[in-house]
C-alpha positions, 0 to 999 in steps of 0.5 A, a space after each residue: 878484641 876490637 869493638 868494630 861496630 863502635 869503632 865504625 860509629 866513632 870514625 863517623 863522628 870522630 873529626 867533628 868531636 876530636 876537633 870540639 874536644 881539642 878546642 875546648 882543652 886549649 881554652 880551658 888551659 889558656 882562659 884566665 878568666 875560666 872556672 879553674 882560675 877562678 877556683 884558684 883565686 878563691 883558694 889563695 884569697 880564702 887562705 891568705 884571709 884566714 892565715 895571714 900568709 901569702 899563698 899561690 895556687 897552681 893549676 896541674 894535670 890535664 887542664 895545665 897540659 892542655 888535654 882535659 875533657 869532660 871528666 877531668 878532675 881539676 887539680 891544685 898545688 897550693 903553696 901556703 907560705 910561698 915556700 913548698 914549690 922547691 921543697 923536697 917530698 916530706 909525706 908526714 908534713 905534707 899529710 899535716 898540711 893537708 889536714 890543716 888546709 881542710 880545717 881552714 876551708 871547713 871555715 869557709 861557706 865558699 867551700 865544701 870539703 869532701 875528703 882526703 886521699 891519704 896516698 898522695 896526700 891531697 883534699 877534694 873540695 868543692 866550690 859551692 858557687 859553681 859545684 866544681 870539684 878540685 883536688 888540692 895537693 901541697 907536696 911541691 911544684 914538681 908536677 905543676 912544672 911537668 904539666 906546664 911543659 907538656 902544655 907547652 908542647 901541645 901549644 905549640 903543636 895544637 894538632 897533636 891535642 886532636 891526635 891525643 883525643 882521637 887516640 884516648 877515645 878509640 882506646 877507651 871504646 876498644 877496652 884499653 883502660 890505660 890512665 889519660 896520662 899514659 895515653 898522652 906520654 904514649 902519643 907525646 913519645 910516638 910524635 917525637 920519634 917522628 919529629 913532630 914534638 920536641 924532647 923534655 931534653 931538647 927543651 932543657 938544653 942550653 938553658 940554666 936548670 932549676 931542679 925539684 927533688 932530683 929532677 930538672 924542671 926548667 924550659 922556655 915556654 917562648 920557644 917555637 917549633 922552628 926553635 926546636 927544629 921540629 916539623 909542624 903536624 898538619 893532619 893528625 889523621 894521617 898518622 894514627 895507623 902508624 901510631 898503632 904499628 908503632 906500638 904494635 911492634 915496640 920491645 916492651 920487654 927491653 925498652 922504655 917508652 922514654 918522652 924525657 929523651 924522646 926515643 925507645 931507651 933501653 932499659 939497661 941505660 935508663 936511670 933506676 925506676 921506683 916501680 917496674 911493670 910489663 910496660 915502662 912509661 917514665 913520668 916525663 921529666 920525672 924519670 924515676 916515676 914509672 907512671 904505668 907501674 899499675 898496668 898488668 901483663 894482661 892489660 899490656 897484651 890487650 893493648 898490644 892486640 888492639 894495636 895490631 887490630 886497629 892498624 889492620 882495620 884502618 887499613 882501608 879508612 886512612 
C-alpha cells in the first residue's frame, strides 16, 4: 500500500533533495582526489610495498556507476600482479587470495581489517585516517567494466541520475525493498524504451570486443548522446508517472527486463540464466546473471501494486 503521507512530504522536498544527491553522485564518480581514489591509492601502495608486486585497484559498484548515496558501500577490485583482470572466475583461488590480502593488510597500521564475506568472496577493511570502509574483491574485472559502462550512460545523460534517485527514494518510502542495482537497471531499461538511454548492445556495436568470462565488456567512453542517436532528457519528473505505468503493465511472466538489448525480451529468446525468479533483471552486460534472483513473488506483487498506486497518485501532481 502506498504511504500517502510520506509520499506527499517527499514530493515537497524532492526537487532539492534529488538534485543534491545527483550532484554528489556525479562528483564522487568523477573526483579523482576524493576519498574513493584515496583508498585505492593507499591500497596499491601498501600491497606493492608488502609484496614487491605491481598492483592495481579499480572502483566498482554505485560509485563507479554515478549513483552513490549516503549509505553507499565503497567497492574495489584489487588486481595483485596485474594478471586477474581478464581471468576466469575461480572461487577457491579467489578465496585464498582474499585470505592472503587479509594477512597483508593486517600488518599495515593504515588499515583495520574487519571481516571476510565468503560468499563473494570479499574482504571488508577500514582506512583508519578517514574511517571509510571498503569492500575488496579479487575475482576479475567484469563488475568493473559493468559499473563503468553504466557510469558512462549516466554521465552522458546526467538528468537520468536525478530520475534514479527519485525512483529509489520513492520506492524506499513505499516499502519496496529492491536492491539499488536493480532499481538502477529498472530506470535504465525504462529510459532505453523511450530512447533516452542507449542499450549495451548499441554501445558495443562496431567496436572491437574484449571478453571477461563469456561477457563482452568493451565500450567507447568517448561517445556522446549524438553518437548513440538518443534524445536529451531535460526534466526527469515529466516521465516519473510513465515509469510507474510501464512497470505496472509489464508482462513479468513472459518477459525479461533487458538492459543489454534495451527492450522487454521474451524469456524464450534470452540466454540461459543462472537463477530464475518472478522478475528477471539480467545484470546488464552479464546476461546470464539474474540480478533479481532473490526477489520473491510477494515482493514483486508489492512493487506492481506500488507502481499502480503511484501512477494514480501522481495523476494530479505531474
